[in-house]
C-alpha positions in Angstrom: 52.2 -26.0 51.1 50.0 -28.2 48.8 48.0 -29.4 51.9 47.4 -25.8 52.9 46.3 -24.9 49.4 43.9 -27.8 49.3 42.4 -26.8 52.7 42.0 -23.2 51.6 40.5 -24.1 48.2 38.1 -26.5 50.0 37.0 -23.8 52.4 36.5 -21.3 49.6 34.4 -23.9 47.7 32.3 -24.5 50.8 31.8 -20.8 51.3 30.8 -20.2 47.7 28.4 -23.2 47.8 26.8 -21.8 50.9 26.5 -18.3 49.4 24.8 -19.7 46.3 22.4 -21.7 48.5 21.6 -18.5 50.4 21.0 -16.5 47.1 18.7 -19.3 45.9 16.8 -19.2 49.2 16.6 -15.4 49.1 15.1 -15.5 45.6 12.8 -18.4 46.6 13.9 -20.4 43.5 11.2 -23.1 43.8 8.3 -20.7 44.0 10.1 -18.5 41.4 10.2 -21.3 38.8 6.5 -22.0 39.2 5.8 -18.3 38.5 8.1 -18.3 35.5 6.4 -21.4 34.2 3.1 -19.4 34.0 4.9 -16.7 32.0 6.4 -19.3 29.6 2.9 -20.8 29.0 1.5 -17.3 28.3 4.4 -16.6 25.8 4.1 -20.0 24.1 0.3 -19.6 23.7 0.8 -16.1 22.3 3.0 -17.6 19.6 0.3 -20.0 18.7 2.1 -23.0 20.0 5.3 -22.3 17.9 8.5 -23.3 19.7 11.0 -20.5 20.1 14.0 -21.7 22.1 15.8 -18.4 22.3 12.6 -16.5 23.3 11.8 -19.1 26.0 15.4 -18.8 27.4 15.3 -15.1 27.6 11.8 -15.0 29.1 12.8 -17.5 31.7 15.9 -15.6 32.6 14.2 -12.2 32.7 11.2 -13.5 34.6 13.4 -15.4 37.1 15.4 -12.3 37.8 12.4 -9.9 38.3 10.5 -12.5 40.5 13.6 -13.2 42.5 14.1 -9.5 43.2 10.5 -9.3 44.5 11.1 -12.3 46.7 14.4 -10.8 48.0 12.8 -7.5 48.9 10.0 -9.4 50.6 12.5 -11.2 52.8 14.3 -8.0 53.7 11.1 -6.3 54.7 9.8 -9.3 56.7 13.1 -10.4 58.3 12.0 -9.6 61.9 8.7 -11.5 61.4 10.4 -14.4 59.6 12.4 -15.1 62.7 9.2 -15.9 64.6 8.0 -18.7 62.3 9.7 -22.1 62.1 9.0 -22.2 58.3 10.9 -19.0 57.6 13.4 -18.6 60.5 16.3 -20.1 58.5 16.0 -17.7 55.6 19.3 -15.9 55.0 18.3 -12.4 56.1 16.2 -13.5 59.0 18.9 -15.8 60.3 21.6 -13.1 60.0 23.7 -15.0 57.4 23.0 -12.2 55.0 22.8 -8.4 55.8 20.0 -6.1 54.7 22.3 -4.2 52.4 23.5 -7.3 50.6 19.9 -8.5 50.2 18.8 -5.2 48.8 21.8 -5.1 46.5 21.0 -8.5 45.1 17.4 -7.4 44.6 18.4 -4.2 42.9 20.8 -5.9 40.5 18.3 -8.7 39.8 15.4 -6.4 39.1 17.4 -4.1 36.8 18.9 -7.0 34.9 15.5 -8.8 34.6 13.7 -5.6 33.4 16.5 -5.0 30.8 16.2 -8.5 29.5 12.5 -8.2 29.1 12.8 -4.8 27.4 15.7 -5.6 25.1 14.7 -9.1 23.9 10.9 -8.5 23.9 9.2 -5.1 24.4 8.5 -2.3 26.9 5.1 -3.7 27.8 6.6 -7.0 29.1 9.2 -5.0 31.0 6.6 -2.7 32.5 4.3 -5.6 33.6 7.4 -7.3 35.2 8.3 -4.2 37.2 4.6 -3.6 38.1 4.4 -7.1 39.5 7.5 -6.6 41.6 6.2 -3.3 43.0 2.8 -4.6 43.8 4.2 -7.7 45.5 7.0 -6.2 47.5 5.6 -2.8 48.4 1.8 -3.2 48.5 1.0 -6.9 49.2 3.9 -7.4 51.7 2.9 -4.6 54.2 -0.8 -5.3 53.8 -0.3 -8.8 55.2 0.0 -7.1 58.7 -3.1 -5.0 58.1 -5.8 -7.3 57.0 -7.0 -10.3 54.9 -7.4 -7.9 51.9 -3.8 -8.7 51.3 -4.7 -12.0 49.6 -6.9 -10.2 47.1 -4.2 -7.5 46.4 -1.5 -10.2 46.3 -3.5 -12.1 43.7 -2.9 -9.3 41.2 0.9 -9.6 40.9 0.4 -13.3 41.3 -1.7 -13.4 38.2 0.5 -11.1 36.1 3.1 -13.7 34.9 0.9 -15.1 32.0 0.2 -11.5 31.0 4.0 -10.8 30.9 4.5 -13.9 28.8 1.7 -13.0 26.4 3.0 -9.4 26.1 6.4 -10.8 25.3 5.1 -13.1 22.6 2.3 -11.0 21.1 3.4 -7.4 21.8 0.0 -6.4 23.2 -2.7 -7.7 25.6 -5.9 -9.3 24.2 -8.9 -11.0 25.7 -7.0 -14.3 25.7 -4.4 -12.7 27.9 -7.0 -11.4 30.3 -8.6 -14.8 30.4 -5.3 -16.3 31.5 -5.0 -13.6 34.1 -8.5 -14.3 35.4 -7.9 -18.0 35.8 -4.7 -17.5 37.7 -6.3 -14.7 39.8 -9.2 -16.8 41.0 -7.1 -19.8 41.5 -5.0 -18.0 44.1 -7.8 -17.6 46.6 -8.4 -21.3 47.5 -4.7 -21.9 47.1 -3.6 -19.3 49.6 -6.6 -19.9 51.9 -5.4 -23.5 52.1 -1.9 -22.4 52.9 -3.3 -19.9 55.5 -5.3 -22.7 57.1 -2.2 -24.9 57.5 0.0 -22.1 58.8 -2.7 -20.0 60.6 -1.2 -20.3 64.1 2.3 -19.4 63.0 1.1 -16.5 60.9 -0.9 -15.1 63.8 2.1 -15.5 66.1 4.1 -13.4 63.7 1.4 -10.7 63.5 0.1 -11.5 60.0 -3.6 -10.8 59.7 -4.3 -13.3 56.9 -7.4 -15.4 56.2 -8.2 -17.7 57.8 -7.3 -16.8 61.3 -7.0 -19.7 63.8 -10.7 -19.3 64.8 -11.8 -19.1 61.1 -10.8 -22.6 60.2 -14.4 -23.7 59.8 -17.2 -24.6 57.4 -17.7 -21.0 56.3 -14.1 -20.7 55.1 -14.2 -24.1 53.5 -17.4 -23.2 51.7 -15.8 -20.1 50.4 -13.0 -22.2 48.9 -15.5 -24.5 47.2 -17.4 -21.5 45.7 -14.1 -20.1 44.3 -13.2 -23.5 42.9 -16.6 -23.8 41.2 -16.1 -20.3 39.7 -12.7 -21.4 38.5 -14.2 -24.5 36.8 -16.7 -22.2 35.0 -13.9 -20.0 33.7 -12.3 -23.1 32.0 -15.5 -23.5 30.0 -15.3 -19.9 28.7 -12.4 -20.5 26.2 -14.5 -23.2 24.5 -17.5 -20.9 24.4 -15.3 -18.3 22.7 -14.1 -20.8 20.2 -10.4 -20.5 21.2 -10.2 -24.0 22.8 -11.5 -27.4 21.8 -13.6 -29.9 23.7 -10.4 -31.8 24.5 -9.3 -28.9 26.6 -12.8 -28.7 28.1 -12.6 -32.4 29.1 -9.2 -31.9 30.7 -10.3 -28.7 32.5 -13.4 -30.4 33.9 -11.5 -33.4 35.0 -8.9 -31.3 36.8 -11.7 -29.1 38.2 -13.6 -32.1 39.6 -10.4 -33.3 41.4 -9.8 -29.8 42.9 -13.5 -29.5 43.8 -13.4 -33.0 45.5 -10.6 -31.8 47.7 -12.5 -28.7 48.6 -15.7 -30.6 49.5 -13.7 -33.0 51.7 -12.4 -30.0 53.6 -15.9 -28.6 53.9 -17.1 -31.9 55.4 -14.2 -32.4 57.8 -12.5 -29.0 58.4 -9.1 -30.4 59.5 -5.5 -29.9 58.7 -5.2 -33.1 56.6 -7.9 -32.0 54.2 -6.6 -28.4 54.1 -3.3 -30.0 52.9 -5.3 -31.9 50.3 -6.7 -28.6 48.9 -3.3 -27.1 48.8 -1.8 -30.1 47.0 -4.7 -30.2 44.6 -4.3 -26.5 43.8 -0.5 -27.0 43.2 -1.3 -29.7 40.6 -4.3 -28.0 39.1 -2.8 -24.8 37.7 0.3 -26.1 35.8 -1.7 -29.1 34.5 -4.5 -26.8 33.2 -1.9 -24.6 31.6 -0.2 -27.6 30.0 -3.6 -28.7 28.7 -4.1 -25.2 27.2 -0.8 -25.4 25.4 -1.3 -29.0 24.2 -4.7 -27.9 22.8 -3.1 -25.1 20.8 -0.1 -27.3 19.6 -2.1 -30.4 18.6 
């Protein structure tokens, strides 16, 4: 009898562990945490660098739930296309480990809970921006990916809303500082997603996604466009100093990070290969959180 109970309990534990892993994959927890990080930075900056443990906890929870819901809806809507790409074919809905109904139920519960957390512990503006981000990502950006490259520009809007959500949660309203945070994250997404598109161009095309760059657009023209956007991004980091809301220490950090990002873009322009596209993607992944940390450090110290 004890052996049977041990076997059953072990099987139940394995099933639960697999289900938790599927839910984490459904909500794209790694990507989710990077999005929430931007919201946390916006919140902390809105508080003038003051540490509020309870606020950070509830914002992290609410942001994670709303973002996770958007990612879950995205996977449900794209399940038939995810099956066609090696990178996404093991996702729970695409692989058949999770049904559409279960995926949508998780998304609905997560979205509702996340919005309530943002509303109850912060304010209606933070909750509204959270739901707006979800709707734009899941129901505008997601279908546009199969229509044209304009999807990247549209998707950059919900992608840049997290720092606004954090600012609204901490400040209760939106100000020019919040819009500056939005602008930086908005522009950053273009070279970031074009680098991702460059690396996965053939798979995206195979699945019917009309994203930029297409396989035949991986050339100097696309690389030059990335470099131009990176330059514009570097110029945006000078703006807070001109407004008097950031110090020259932040300017030095922003320029140093920008030069590294720009170097990766120029290398791609000169070579136009997968290796240097990967370099741009990695540089972009490092650039944004480090720049945001520099902003926060500038306010705190």
